[in-house]
N, CA and C of each residue as an Amber inpcrd file, in Angstrom:
protein
   765
 104.0980000  43.9150000 188.0300000 103.6470000  43.8560000 189.8660000
 102.6240000  45.2210000 189.7180000 103.3500000  46.2290000 188.9820000
 102.9580000  47.4340000 189.3700000 101.3090000  47.7810000 188.8190000
 100.5340000  48.5970000 189.8910000  99.1850000  48.4940000 189.6730000
  98.4050000  47.2800000 189.7340000  99.1770000  46.3140000 190.4910000
  98.3830000  45.1530000 190.3510000  97.6680000  45.1720000 191.2830000
  96.5130000  44.3740000 191.7260000  95.4590000  44.7440000 192.7930000
  96.1450000  43.8720000 193.6090000  95.7170000  44.0480000 195.0590000
  96.3680000  43.1030000 196.3960000  95.2170000  43.0380000 197.0860000
  95.1390000  42.0750000 198.0580000  94.7600000  41.1980000 198.4370000
  93.4960000  42.1550000 199.5020000  94.1280000  43.4860000 200.1790000
  93.7870000  44.3280000 201.2440000  93.1010000  45.4940000 200.4270000
  92.5980000  45.6630000 199.3980000  92.0020000  46.2840000 198.5550000
  92.4200000  47.6840000 198.0810000  94.0530000  47.4370000 198.0540000
  94.3290000  48.8220000 197.2310000  95.3250000  48.1700000 196.4400000
  95.8440000  49.5030000 195.2380000  97.1270000  48.8970000 194.2460000
  98.5540000  48.8100000 195.3570000  99.4090000  48.4440000 194.3590000
 100.6890000  48.5030000 194.7630000 101.2360000  50.0660000 194.3140000
 101.2740000  50.5310000 193.3240000 101.2390000  51.6110000 193.3090000
 100.9420000  52.4270000 194.5560000  99.8820000  52.4190000 194.8510000
  99.3010000  53.4460000 195.7940000  99.8050000  53.0760000 196.9870000
 100.0100000  52.0470000 197.7420000 100.4430000  51.9510000 198.8430000
 101.8370000  52.4580000 198.9720000 102.5820000  52.0810000 198.3970000
 103.6990000  52.3250000 198.2990000 104.5230000  54.0240000 198.1630000
 103.2840000  54.6570000 197.3370000 103.8510000  55.9540000 196.9510000
 103.9590000  57.2380000 197.7840000 103.6770000  56.5980000 199.3840000
 103.4900000  58.0280000 200.2020000 105.5330000  57.6310000 200.8680000
 105.9760000  56.2410000 200.5030000 107.2140000  55.9490000 200.6270000
 108.1590000  56.1980000 199.5340000 108.0650000  55.6750000 198.5970000
 108.9950000  55.0440000 197.6320000 109.0830000  56.5220000 196.2530000
 110.2320000  57.1480000 196.4590000 110.4970000  58.4090000 195.6960000
 112.0320000  58.5950000 195.1650000 112.1190000  59.0470000 193.6540000
 113.4710000  59.2140000 193.4980000 114.4610000  59.6980000 194.5030000
 115.4790000  58.8700000 194.3060000 116.5400000  59.5330000 195.9260000
 117.7300000  60.5250000 195.4330000 118.5580000  60.8620000 196.0650000
 119.0160000  62.1700000 195.6740000 120.6750000  61.5660000 195.1090000
 121.0150000  62.3710000 194.2820000 122.4590000  61.7310000 193.6940000
 123.6550000  61.5710000 194.3830000 124.4000000  60.7070000 194.4570000
 125.3820000  60.5060000 195.3630000 124.9570000  59.9070000 196.9370000
 123.5710000  59.0440000 197.2620000 123.4020000  58.6570000 198.1830000
 122.4460000  57.8290000 198.0300000 122.4440000  57.0260000 196.8660000
 121.3910000  56.6570000 196.1910000 120.9210000  54.9450000 197.0820000
 122.1320000  54.6980000 197.0010000 122.1950000  53.1790000 197.8530000
 121.7390000  53.2630000 199.5130000 122.0560000  54.4070000 200.4360000
 121.8760000  54.6250000 201.3070000 120.5330000  55.0370000 201.3590000
 119.8420000  55.7660000 200.4390000 118.2410000  56.6340000 200.6510000
 117.3900000  55.3050000 200.0050000 117.9030000  54.4600000 199.3420000
 117.1620000  52.8510000 198.6800000 116.8060000  52.2110000 200.1260000
 117.7890000  51.7640000 200.6790000 117.9080000  50.7890000 201.8590000
 116.4670000  51.4200000 203.0990000 117.1690000  52.9570000 203.1580000
 116.0230000  53.7420000 203.7790000 114.6650000  53.5450000 203.6600000
 114.6200000  54.1480000 202.2540000 113.0950000  53.9580000 202.2650000
 112.2210000  52.3640000 201.9740000 112.9690000  51.5020000 201.5640000
 112.7400000  49.6510000 201.5410000 112.5040000  49.2280000 202.9240000
 113.2550000  50.0090000 203.9180000 112.7620000  49.7120000 205.3730000
 111.6580000  50.4270000 205.7150000 111.8750000  51.6060000 205.1620000
 110.4510000  51.9810000 205.3930000 109.1450000  51.3900000 205.7400000
 109.3170000  50.9530000 203.6800000 107.7470000  49.8920000 203.8460000
 107.8800000  48.5530000 204.5640000 108.5310000  48.3130000 204.7410000
 108.6870000  47.2520000 205.8820000 108.3370000  47.6240000 207.0650000
 108.7660000  48.4860000 207.8680000 108.4500000  49.0510000 209.0810000
 107.3630000  49.4080000 209.4960000 106.6270000  49.6400000 208.3530000
 105.5790000  50.4140000 208.2300000 104.4340000  49.2480000 207.9960000
 104.8550000  47.9090000 207.5530000 103.9410000  47.2040000 206.9210000
 102.7150000  47.0680000 205.7910000 103.7060000  48.0210000 204.5780000
 102.9650000  48.3780000 203.5230000 103.2200000  46.9700000 202.7110000
 104.1250000  46.3640000 202.7380000 104.4620000  44.8980000 202.4690000
 103.8550000  44.1720000 203.4200000 102.6650000  43.7290000 203.8450000
 102.9810000  42.6260000 204.9560000 103.7380000  41.1340000 204.5380000
 104.2280000  40.6880000 206.4110000 104.5090000  39.6450000 206.0540000
 104.3220000  38.4880000 205.2590000 104.9740000  37.6850000 204.4120000
 104.8150000  37.1370000 202.9840000 104.7030000  37.4480000 202.2670000
 104.2150000  38.5690000 202.1560000 103.9100000  39.1400000 200.4130000
 105.1760000  39.6150000 199.9540000 105.1210000  39.5970000 198.2850000
 105.8870000  39.8010000 197.6930000 106.4480000  41.5160000 197.0700000
 107.1190000  41.8520000 197.3410000 107.8260000  42.9280000 196.6560000
 107.6970000  43.4270000 195.9580000 107.3140000  44.8570000 194.8940000
 107.2170000  44.9320000 193.4360000 108.4390000  44.1390000 193.0170000
 108.5190000  44.1750000 191.6990000 109.2410000  43.5420000 190.7070000
 110.4830000  44.8650000 190.9610000 111.6520000  43.9980000 190.8180000
 113.2100000  44.7120000 190.7470000 112.5360000  46.3000000 190.0680000
 112.5160000  45.8280000 188.7340000 112.6520000  46.8660000 187.7190000
 111.6470000  48.0360000 188.4090000 110.7090000  47.8760000 188.7620000
 109.6510000  49.0730000 189.2960000 110.3440000  49.2580000 190.3480000
 111.2420000  48.5420000 191.2190000 111.5460000  49.1960000 192.3690000
 112.3440000  50.4010000 192.1840000 113.5130000  49.9280000 190.9930000
 114.5190000  50.4590000 190.6370000 113.8130000  52.1080000 189.7480000
 112.7870000  51.6090000 189.1000000 112.4560000  53.2060000 187.9460000
 111.6500000  53.8950000 189.3450000 110.8870000  53.5430000 190.3500000
 110.2560000  54.6450000 191.4510000 111.2820000  54.9640000 192.0610000
 112.4300000  54.5290000 192.2270000 113.6490000  55.0370000 193.6110000
 114.8410000  55.7810000 192.3250000 114.6850000  56.1180000 191.0640000
 115.8310000  56.2170000 190.1300000 116.9750000  55.7910000 190.3780000
 116.6900000  54.8090000 190.5450000 118.4110000  53.5800000 191.1110000
 118.5920000  53.0170000 189.6770000 119.9160000  52.2870000 189.5370000
 120.2480000  51.4300000 188.7260000 119.6030000  50.0890000 189.5230000
 119.6880000  48.7340000 188.5160000 119.2780000  47.2810000 189.0800000
 120.2650000  46.6880000 189.8610000 121.4110000  47.2400000 189.3070000
 122.6160000  46.7190000 190.5680000 122.5540000  47.4510000 191.6580000
 122.2750000  48.7550000 192.1760000 122.0510000  48.9740000 193.0930000
 120.9390000  48.5860000 194.1920000 120.1190000  48.2270000 193.1910000
 119.1280000  47.7790000 193.7600000 119.4090000  46.2290000 194.4680000
 119.8960000  45.5270000 193.8810000 120.1670000  44.4190000 194.5420000
 121.1540000  44.0900000 195.5920000 122.2560000  45.0360000 195.5860000
 122.9320000  45.6880000 196.5480000 121.9430000  45.5650000 197.9480000
 121.1680000  46.9220000 197.9040000 120.1580000  47.1170000 199.2090000
 119.5620000  45.8010000 199.3300000 118.7470000  44.6810000 198.3490000
 118.0140000  43.6740000 198.6440000 119.3740000  42.5460000 199.1160000
 120.2780000  42.6040000 198.7500000 121.3570000  41.7450000 199.3690000
 121.3050000  42.0920000 201.1160000 121.3560000  43.2220000 201.3320000
 121.8830000  43.3510000 202.7580000 120.5510000  43.3240000 203.4750000
 118.8890000  43.4460000 202.8300000 117.9970000  43.0850000 203.6910000
 117.9760000  41.8080000 204.2170000 118.4600000  40.8920000 202.9600000
 118.2050000  39.2910000 202.7720000 119.2080000  39.1490000 204.1080000
 120.2390000  39.6440000 203.9630000 121.5220000  39.2530000 205.0740000
 121.0530000  39.4700000 206.9040000 119.9170000  40.5030000 207.0450000
 119.4860000  40.6520000 207.8240000 118.1020000  40.1800000 208.3500000
 117.5980000  39.2660000 207.3910000 116.5980000  38.3410000 207.8000000
 115.5470000  38.9230000 207.1810000 115.6170000  40.0590000 206.8610000
 114.4180000  40.6280000 206.5350000 113.5310000  40.6840000 205.2780000
 114.3540000  40.3370000 204.3030000 113.3840000  39.7550000 203.1410000
 114.4570000  38.2470000 202.7220000 113.3680000  37.4720000 201.8800000
 114.4340000  36.3140000 201.1210000 113.7110000  36.3380000 199.8890000
 114.7620000  35.5980000 199.2440000 114.6870000  35.4550000 197.4510000
 113.9420000  34.0800000 197.5670000 113.1520000  34.2740000 195.9870000
 112.7730000  32.4070000 196.2530000 112.9230000  32.6390000 194.4030000
 113.2120000  31.7550000 193.7600000 113.5710000  31.1870000 192.0720000
 111.9720000  30.7620000 191.7810000 112.0080000  30.7880000 190.3800000
 110.7820000  30.2900000 189.6750000 109.8450000  31.0090000 188.8790000
 108.7810000  30.5280000 188.9470000 107.7650000  31.6300000 188.0350000
 107.3780000  32.4070000 189.0840000 107.2920000  31.3320000 190.2690000
 106.0030000  32.6630000 190.9000000 107.4590000  33.3990000 192.4980000
 108.4080000  33.3800000 191.5930000 109.3430000  33.9360000 192.4900000
 109.7630000  35.8960000 192.5200000 110.4630000  35.6980000 193.4090000
 110.4500000  37.3010000 193.7930000 111.0490000  37.4520000 195.1270000
 111.3820000  38.5730000 195.6120000 112.0630000  38.7680000 196.7540000
 110.8760000  39.0590000 197.7370000 110.4560000  38.0450000 199.0040000
 109.3920000  38.3690000 199.7950000 109.5400000  38.6600000 200.9450000
 108.8850000  39.5610000 201.6240000 109.2880000  39.9700000 203.3470000
 108.7540000  38.9840000 204.2700000 110.2340000  38.6430000 205.2630000
 110.1470000  38.0890000 206.6180000 109.9290000  38.9220000 207.2100000
 110.2040000  40.2840000 207.5470000 110.1040000  41.2990000 208.7730000
 108.1640000  41.2610000 208.9350000 108.2590000  40.8640000 210.1600000
 106.5670000  40.9780000 210.7400000 106.5520000  42.5540000 211.4810000
 105.9030000  43.4370000 211.1040000 105.3340000  44.3800000 211.5710000
 104.4810000  44.2940000 212.8840000 104.9700000  44.1240000 214.0900000
 104.4960000  44.1040000 215.1700000 104.8180000  43.1390000 215.6740000
 105.7710000  42.4630000 215.3910000 105.7880000  40.7370000 215.5930000
 106.1810000  41.1350000 217.0800000 107.1780000  41.6420000 217.5780000
 107.7850000  42.2770000 219.0320000 106.6470000  41.8730000 220.1840000
 105.6060000  42.1080000 219.9900000 104.7580000  42.7460000 220.7410000
 104.0570000  40.8570000 221.4320000 104.1630000  39.9790000 220.0850000
 103.4410000  38.6550000 220.3250000 104.5100000  37.6730000 220.2810000
 105.7830000  37.9510000 219.8500000 106.9530000  37.1080000 219.5610000
 107.7910000  36.9200000 220.1740000 108.0280000  37.8420000 221.1620000
 109.4450000  37.9630000 222.6350000 108.8860000  37.7010000 223.3770000
 109.5130000  37.9060000 224.4080000 109.8100000  36.7830000 225.5080000
 109.3920000  38.5640000 226.5840000 108.8860000  38.1680000 227.5880000
 108.5830000  39.4180000 228.3140000 109.9860000  40.7880000 228.6000000
 110.6460000  39.4300000 228.8230000 112.0530000  40.5600000 229.1570000
 112.7150000  41.0480000 228.0560000 112.8390000  40.1630000 226.9450000
 113.8270000  41.0090000 225.6540000 112.6140000  41.9170000 224.7960000
 110.9620000  41.7800000 225.1460000 110.3830000  43.4690000 224.7950000
 110.3620000  44.4690000 225.6370000 110.9210000  44.1000000 227.1350000
 111.2430000  45.3250000 228.0020000 112.5880000  45.6080000 227.2570000
 113.3650000  44.8190000 226.8460000 115.2430000  45.6990000 226.7570000
 114.5810000  46.5180000 225.2790000 114.2610000  45.8390000 224.4830000
 114.2410000  46.3470000 223.4420000 113.0380000  47.7800000 223.2560000
 112.3630000  47.8890000 224.1560000 111.6550000  48.9000000 224.3090000
 112.5960000  49.9070000 225.1240000 113.3800000  49.7390000 225.9070000
 114.6170000  50.5650000 226.7000000 115.3540000  51.3210000 225.5030000
 115.4960000  50.4670000 224.4620000 116.6290000  50.7010000 223.7130000
 116.0440000  51.9470000 222.8560000 114.6540000  51.4510000 222.3250000
 113.8230000  51.9570000 221.2570000 113.6310000  53.3920000 221.7490000
 113.1030000  53.3410000 223.0470000 112.3650000  54.9830000 223.8490000
 114.4890000  55.7360000 224.2070000 115.1640000  55.0890000 224.3660000
 116.4640000  55.9980000 224.5440000 117.0320000  56.2360000 222.9230000
 116.1760000  55.8660000 221.8080000 116.9560000  56.3080000 220.5830000
 115.9730000  57.3270000 220.2330000 114.4370000  57.7240000 220.7300000
 113.7530000  58.9950000 219.9380000 113.5150000  59.5850000 221.0000000
 113.1580000  61.2400000 220.9820000 112.9730000  62.2760000 221.5010000
 111.5740000  61.9290000 221.3490000 110.4240000  61.5370000 222.1830000
 109.2200000  60.9180000 222.1460000 108.7010000  62.3970000 221.7950000
 108.7330000  62.9420000 223.2220000 107.4050000  64.2360000 223.1420000
 107.9370000  65.3080000 221.7790000 109.1930000  64.9140000 220.9880000
 109.2510000  65.8500000 219.7620000 108.6470000  64.7670000 218.7670000
 109.0110000  63.4220000 218.6820000 108.4470000  62.8430000 217.4090000
 106.5850000  62.8250000 217.4030000 106.1300000  63.0130000 218.3740000
 104.2990000  63.3940000 218.6200000 104.2040000  64.4950000 218.4790000
 104.8650000  65.9320000 218.9800000 104.4600000  66.6790000 218.2810000
 104.3170000  66.8350000 216.6240000 105.8700000  66.9760000 216.2920000
 105.8510000  66.2060000 215.1130000 104.8930000  65.7470000 214.1620000
 104.7250000  64.3910000 214.6800000 103.8120000  64.0830000 213.7520000
 102.3680000  64.5040000 213.8370000 101.7430000  65.0560000 215.4540000
 100.5720000  65.9080000 215.3200000 100.4700000  67.4110000 214.3550000
 101.5340000  68.2970000 213.9500000 101.5840000  68.9350000 213.0050000
 101.2980000  68.6170000 211.6240000 102.0050000  67.3380000 211.0470000
 102.3270000  66.4520000 209.8510000 100.5470000  66.4040000 210.0730000
  99.7600000  65.1120000 210.6060000  98.6490000  64.9200000 210.6630000
  97.5970000  65.9310000 210.5980000  97.2680000  66.5840000 211.0530000
  96.5410000  67.8540000 211.6020000  96.6170000  68.7320000 210.0920000
  98.3060000  68.9900000 209.7100000  98.0030000  69.4680000 208.4880000
  97.5730000  68.6860000 207.1650000  97.9250000  67.1750000 207.3940000
  97.3330000  66.9230000 206.3630000  95.5550000  66.8810000 206.1210000
  95.6180000  66.3070000 207.2850000  93.7590000  66.5250000 207.4640000
  93.1860000  67.7050000 206.9920000  93.8000000  68.4170000 207.0110000
  93.2800000  69.9910000 206.6900000  93.0650000  70.0720000 205.3350000
  94.0660000  70.3980000 204.6050000  94.8650000  70.0060000 203.1110000
  93.8250000  69.2700000 202.4780000  93.5280000  68.0780000 202.9930000
  92.8210000  67.1750000 202.2060000  91.3950000  67.2770000 201.8420000
  91.0630000  68.0810000 203.1720000  89.8170000  68.7700000 203.1670000
  89.1770000  69.8100000 202.3020000  90.5800000  70.5790000 202.1830000
  90.1590000  71.5750000 201.5640000  90.3810000  71.2840000 199.6390000
  90.8400000  70.6480000 199.6280000  91.3500000  69.9210000 198.1930000
  89.7040000  69.7840000 197.5840000  89.5840000  69.2320000 196.0170000
  88.4040000  68.6170000 195.4380000  88.9700000  67.4120000 195.2020000
  89.1100000  66.2340000 196.1850000  89.5140000  64.5900000 195.7710000
  88.5110000  64.1140000 195.0610000  89.0380000  63.5420000 193.8910000
  88.4140000  63.3150000 192.9180000  87.9410000  61.6160000 193.0740000
  87.0390000  60.9580000 192.4160000  86.2020000  59.8230000 192.6690000
  87.2360000  58.8610000 193.3570000  88.1780000  58.5600000 192.7590000
  89.2000000  57.5480000 192.8870000  90.0220000  58.1580000 194.2410000
  90.4750000  59.2790000 194.4600000  90.9590000  59.2730000 195.7100000
  89.9960000  59.1670000 196.7000000  88.4150000  59.4770000 196.7900000
  87.3770000  59.2190000 197.6170000  87.6780000  57.5140000 198.1600000
  87.4810000  57.0920000 197.1190000  87.3190000  55.4550000 197.1150000
  88.5100000  55.2850000 197.7870000  89.4540000  55.7050000 197.9640000
  90.9510000  55.0810000 198.4110000  90.2350000  55.4360000 199.5590000
  90.3230000  56.1150000 199.9420000  90.1040000  56.6740000 201.6100000
  89.0360000  55.8330000 201.9720000  87.8920000  55.6900000 201.3430000
  86.6470000  54.6720000 201.9590000  87.1410000  53.2430000 202.2480000
  87.9890000  52.8110000 201.7170000  88.8760000  51.2400000 201.1350000
  89.5410000  51.2870000 202.3400000  90.5610000  52.0280000 202.9300000
  91.4970000  52.1740000 203.5650000  90.5500000  51.8540000 204.8670000
  89.2450000  52.5120000 205.0200000  88.6490000  52.6530000 205.9910000
  88.0660000  51.5350000 206.1760000  87.5410000  50.8340000 205.2130000
  86.9890000  49.8410000 205.4140000  87.8530000  48.4200000 205.8080000
  88.7380000  48.6410000 206.0510000  89.9930000  47.9730000 205.7280000
  90.2740000  48.1930000 207.3930000  90.3080000  48.7110000 208.0620000
  90.6120000  48.9680000 209.1740000  89.8910000  48.3300000 210.1850000
  88.4840000  48.6250000 209.5190000  87.2550000  47.8890000 210.1250000
  87.0740000  47.0000000 210.1180000  87.7770000  45.8960000 209.7520000
  87.6850000  44.9260000 209.2020000  88.9490000  44.0020000 209.5870000
  89.5320000  44.6080000 210.3290000  91.1140000  44.3170000 210.2300000
  91.1710000  43.3510000 211.4450000  91.8020000  41.9780000 211.3970000
  92.1320000  41.2950000 212.4200000  92.9590000  41.9380000 213.7130000
  93.4370000  41.8010000 214.3780000  93.8850000  42.3540000 215.9570000
  94.9310000  42.6460000 215.2180000  95.6980000  41.4550000 214.7400000
  97.1330000  41.4300000 214.4360000  97.1750000  42.5170000 213.1690000
  96.2390000  42.5090000 212.6440000  96.4390000  43.4180000 211.1180000
  96.3360000  44.7400000 211.1590000  95.7810000  45.3160000 212.4110000
  94.6910000  46.6180000 212.6420000  96.0110000  47.7570000 212.1660000
  97.8890000  47.6580000 213.2570000  98.3840000  48.8280000 213.0730000
  98.8860000  48.9280000 212.1450000  99.0110000  48.0740000 210.9530000
  99.6740000  48.1210000 209.7940000  98.3310000  48.5490000 208.8440000
  97.4840000  48.2150000 208.7020000  96.1090000  49.1200000 207.9120000
  95.6180000  50.5200000 208.3570000  96.0690000  50.0780000 210.1660000
  95.8120000  51.8620000 210.3300000  96.7000000  52.5940000 209.8870000
  97.7290000  52.4050000 209.9150000  99.2930000  53.1650000 209.0660000
  98.6530000  53.4360000 207.9130000  98.2310000  52.6990000 207.1750000
  98.1250000  52.7970000 205.4490000  96.8610000  53.8130000 205.7360000
  95.9040000  54.0680000 206.0520000  94.9620000  54.5950000 205.8890000
  95.7220000  56.0330000 206.3570000  96.4270000  56.2800000 207.5580000
  96.7730000  57.7630000 207.6020000  98.3580000  57.9300000 206.3590000
  98.5060000  56.9910000 206.0740000  99.9230000  57.5930000 204.9800000
  98.9660000  57.8660000 203.6520000  97.7190000  57.4480000 203.3340000
  97.0000000  57.9020000 202.5530000  96.4970000  59.1660000 202.4190000
  96.0550000  59.5210000 203.7190000  95.8370000  61.0930000 203.7660000
  96.8870000  61.6550000 203.8470000  98.0570000  61.7530000 204.1350000
  98.9360000  62.0850000 204.0030000  99.2490000  62.7830000 202.8310000
  99.2160000  61.6850000 201.9670000  99.8420000  61.6240000 199.8470000
  98.8510000  62.5030000 199.3130000  97.3590000  62.7040000 200.0660000
  96.0780000  62.7000000 199.5130000  96.3450000  64.3240000 199.5680000
  97.0530000  64.5750000 200.6320000  97.2160000  66.1360000 200.9850000
  97.6460000  66.8130000 199.9870000  98.4310000  66.2350000 198.9590000
  99.2280000  67.2000000 197.4100000 100.5120000  67.9640000 198.1560000
 100.7850000  67.4630000 199.0720000 101.9340000  67.7080000 199.0850000
 103.1480000  66.4170000 199.3430000 103.8970000  66.2330000 198.0080000
 104.9860000  64.9470000 198.5760000 105.7300000  65.0280000 199.8360000
 106.4900000  66.4150000 200.0550000 106.9340000  66.4630000 200.9040000
 106.4610000  66.1770000 202.4170000 104.9450000  66.6890000 202.2500000
 104.6200000  66.4740000 203.7810000 104.6310000  64.8470000 203.7240000
 104.0800000  64.1750000 202.8610000 103.5970000  62.7700000 202.7150000
 105.1630000  62.1170000 203.3450000 106.0840000  62.2700000 202.6080000
 107.5070000  61.3040000 202.9430000 107.9500000  61.7700000 204.6150000
 107.8360000  63.1410000 204.8980000 108.1380000  63.5110000 206.4960000
 107.0350000  62.7860000 207.4130000 105.9180000  62.4920000 207.0000000
 105.0260000  62.1100000 207.8860000 105.6260000  60.1820000 207.6230000
 105.9840000  59.7560000 206.3680000 105.8640000  58.2540000 206.6050000
 107.3780000  58.0080000 207.4200000 108.3650000  59.1470000 207.5070000
 109.5610000  58.7590000 208.6060000 108.9820000  58.7630000 210.1660000
 108.3320000  59.9350000 210.0230000 108.0050000  59.8730000 211.7520000
 107.2550000  58.9550000 211.9240000 106.2190000  58.6090000 211.1070000
 105.1760000  57.4230000 211.7460000 106.0400000  56.0690000 211.7430000
 107.0710000  55.3770000 210.7780000 108.1680000  54.8330000 211.6000000
 108.5120000  54.5430000 212.7410000 109.0300000  55.5450000 212.8110000
 109.4660000  55.9960000 214.5130000 108.3180000  56.0580000 215.4690000
 107.0560000  56.3130000 215.0160000 106.2130000  56.0680000 216.1230000
 105.9080000  54.4320000 215.9460000 105.7610000  54.1900000 215.1750000
 105.2330000  52.6430000 215.1420000 106.0700000  51.6280000 215.6960000
 107.7050000  51.5960000 215.6730000 108.4620000  51.0910000 216.4830000
 108.0550000  50.7800000 218.2920000 107.5650000  52.2640000 218.7130000
 107.3470000  52.6150000 219.8240000 105.6070000  52.1290000 220.0860000
 105.0520000  52.1880000 219.4760000 103.8580000  51.1930000 219.2190000
 103.5680000  49.6920000 219.2050000 104.4170000  49.2360000 218.7870000
 104.7990000  48.1020000 218.6040000 104.9890000  47.6780000 219.9760000
 105.9600000  48.2970000 221.1750000 106.1780000  47.6970000 221.8460000
 104.9490000  48.1600000 223.4180000 103.9760000  48.5650000 222.8810000
 102.7690000  48.4360000 224.3320000 101.5610000  47.6950000 223.3720000
 100.9200000  47.3140000 223.7790000  99.5920000  46.1560000 223.8930000
  98.5220000  47.1190000 223.1250000  97.9720000  46.3670000 222.3010000
  96.5630000  47.1260000 221.3590000  95.9080000  46.6340000 222.1610000
  94.7090000  48.0340000 222.2780000  93.4300000  47.8600000 223.3980000
  92.2870000  48.3080000 222.8920000  91.3830000  47.0920000 222.7120000
  90.3250000  47.2220000 221.9490000  89.5180000  48.1000000 222.0050000
  89.4510000  48.9460000 223.3310000  88.1670000  49.8230000 223.3190000
  89.2430000  50.6880000 223.0170000  90.3540000  51.1890000 223.0740000
  91.0610000  52.0560000 222.2190000  91.0750000  52.3850000 220.5530000
  91.1790000  50.8470000 220.2500000  90.8320000  50.6230000 219.0340000
  89.3450000  51.1010000 218.5370000  88.6580000  50.8560000 219.4710000
  86.7890000  51.6910000 218.9410000  87.0170000  52.3990000 218.7130000
  87.1240000  53.4000000 219.7020000  87.3490000  54.6380000 219.7030000
  88.0070000  55.3410000 218.9220000  89.7050000  54.8360000 218.2740000
  90.2390000  55.0380000 217.0520000  89.2650000  55.1100000 216.0420000
  88.7540000  54.2530000 215.5600000  87.4110000  53.7790000 214.3990000
  86.6480000  54.8640000 214.6330000  86.0690000  55.3550000 215.4600000
  84.8050000  56.3780000 215.4430000  85.2440000  57.3240000 215.0860000
  86.8030000  57.9630000 215.5690000  87.3980000  59.5340000 215.1980000
  87.5730000  59.0970000 213.6940000  88.2470000  57.9400000 213.4960000
  88.5180000  57.4450000 211.6230000  87.3850000  58.2140000 210.4910000
  86.3300000  57.6900000 211.4530000  85.1140000  57.7440000 210.6040000
  84.7090000  59.1420000 210.2200000  84.4940000  59.7140000 211.8100000
  84.5200000  61.1010000 211.6190000  85.2530000  62.1730000 211.1870000
  86.3560000  61.5010000 211.0190000  87.9010000  62.5190000 210.3320000
  87.2710000  62.2710000 208.7090000  87.0460000  60.6810000 208.1030000
  86.7290000  61.0880000 206.7630000  85.1850000  61.6340000 206.3370000
  84.0030000  61.4450000 206.9890000  83.0630000  62.8330000 206.6440000
  83.5040000  63.7930000 206.7220000  84.3120000  64.3390000 207.4000000
  84.6570000  65.8750000 207.1990000  85.8240000  66.0100000 205.8450000
  86.5950000  65.0270000 205.9970000  87.2810000  65.5470000 204.6660000
  86.4330000  65.3140000 203.5670000  85.6130000  64.3360000 203.1210000
  84.8050000  64.0420000 202.2770000  84.0380000  65.3930000 201.9410000
  83.3620000  66.0010000 202.7480000  82.8410000  67.1150000 203.1180000
  83.1300000  68.0650000 202.9080000  84.7330000  68.1910000 202.6110000
  85.3300000  69.6800000 202.7940000  85.1850000  70.9210000 204.0320000
  85.2540000  69.9870000 204.8660000  84.9050000  70.6900000 206.1270000
  86.3100000  70.6670000 207.0480000  87.4300000  71.7390000 206.4530000
  88.6710000  71.8520000 207.2030000  89.1920000  71.7520000 208.4950000
  88.0220000  72.6720000 209.0480000  87.9360000  72.6300000 210.7570000
  87.7620000  71.8640000 211.1830000  86.4080000  71.0690000 210.8590000
  86.5870000  70.0570000 211.5030000  87.5930000  68.7850000 211.3950000
  88.0670000  68.7250000 210.1590000  89.2640000  67.0280000 209.6880000
  90.2470000  67.9450000 210.6560000  90.5240000  69.2370000 211.0800000
  91.7130000  69.4840000 212.0100000  91.6720000  69.3040000 212.8650000
  90.4300000  69.4740000 213.9930000  89.9750000  69.0560000 215.2470000
  89.9690000  67.7160000 215.0980000  89.3420000  66.7860000 214.3060000
  88.8050000  65.4560000 214.9900000  90.9580000  64.8100000 214.4460000
  91.7310000  65.3190000 213.9130000  92.7180000  64.7420000 213.8130000
  93.6580000  65.0650000 215.2160000  93.4750000  66.1550000 215.4530000
  94.0500000  66.7600000 216.6460000  93.7380000  65.8460000 217.9870000
  92.8330000  65.7510000 218.0590000  92.1800000  64.8600000 218.9920000
  92.5370000  63.3980000 219.0500000  92.6510000  62.8420000 217.8310000
  93.0200000  61.5270000 217.4020000  94.6840000  61.3860000 218.1380000
  95.3900000  62.2540000 217.4420000  96.2300000  62.2180000 217.8390000
  96.9310000  62.5800000 219.2360000  96.2360000  63.0790000 219.8610000
  96.1800000  63.3540000 221.3330000  95.9830000  62.4180000 222.1340000
  95.3290000  61.0240000 221.5920000  94.6690000  59.8550000 222.5660000
  96.0800000  58.8710000 221.8740000  96.5980000  59.0510000 221.1600000
  98.0110000  58.2880000 220.7350000  98.9240000  58.5830000 221.6000000
  99.3740000  59.8060000 221.8150000 100.3800000  60.3490000 222.3120000
 100.0300000  59.9760000 223.8130000  98.5140000  59.9210000 224.3230000
  98.3450000  59.8770000 225.6960000  98.7970000  58.3870000 226.4090000
  98.4050000  57.6030000 225.2140000  98.9190000  55.5120000 225.1720000
  99.9110000  56.0060000 225.4760000 100.9570000  56.1650000 224.2710000
 102.4510000  56.3800000 224.6170000 103.0620000  56.4040000 225.7490000
 102.7710000  58.3210000 226.1630000 103.0360000  58.7820000 227.4790000
 102.5800000  57.7740000 228.6180000 101.7040000  57.3110000 228.1270000
 101.3710000  56.3860000 229.3180000 102.4690000  55.0180000 230.2790000
 102.3970000  54.5420000 228.4900000 102.7710000  52.8970000 229.0880000
 104.7510000  53.3740000 229.1150000 105.4650000  54.2760000 228.0090000
 106.8360000  54.5160000 227.8670000 107.4350000  55.6520000 228.8930000
 106.6710000  56.2480000 229.8180000 107.1200000  57.5190000 230.3940000
 106.9440000  57.1990000 231.5700000
């Protein structure tokens, strides 16, 4: 499945590369579990789709297939994935990113919200996210992105423009992760994937506001224009405004 085309216009290796990376010796199981959980929480492989083949996952994380199967067993026991046999079998995602706001009762949502807010330093997460996002935008604009890299960004933007409401947050996440990856700093991309997963947990607890999404799309378009034109100052400022908008929404709903 490596490099195979998927329905939302990108390649499997492309959309997972900001998260899946070789793990450190001595903590292979824990780090591999963390990485695949991030893939699920970020919606990089949506509900109902198949994860990459075991061989590819194991190779990309530098672990044995035995260790990978232990990770997948834990995820299956938690109801996050399911294994199917046969010619079209594999490991399929059952976790639906963003399901909390649509599937839970109001009381359950409020209880989950309180639990998540208590476990996250919101202000620290938002500040860290802004530093990483603004830095990634500036670095992307300062690089000479190749035609394929530019097309990846355009495809990500187009996907958010055309996204049904239920898929918007997942595709928005993919756009931002792609920017982080194309910054040229794997460490920045990995750090951003971690903080974005935490922020998404909180975003899933607040409503999607159509007007806010329309404003976000205007900012996304301006951001890509700046990046593709090599305008580092412009990219930095647009991203800073974009992050401030998200931060304001989260503070408004959660604090």
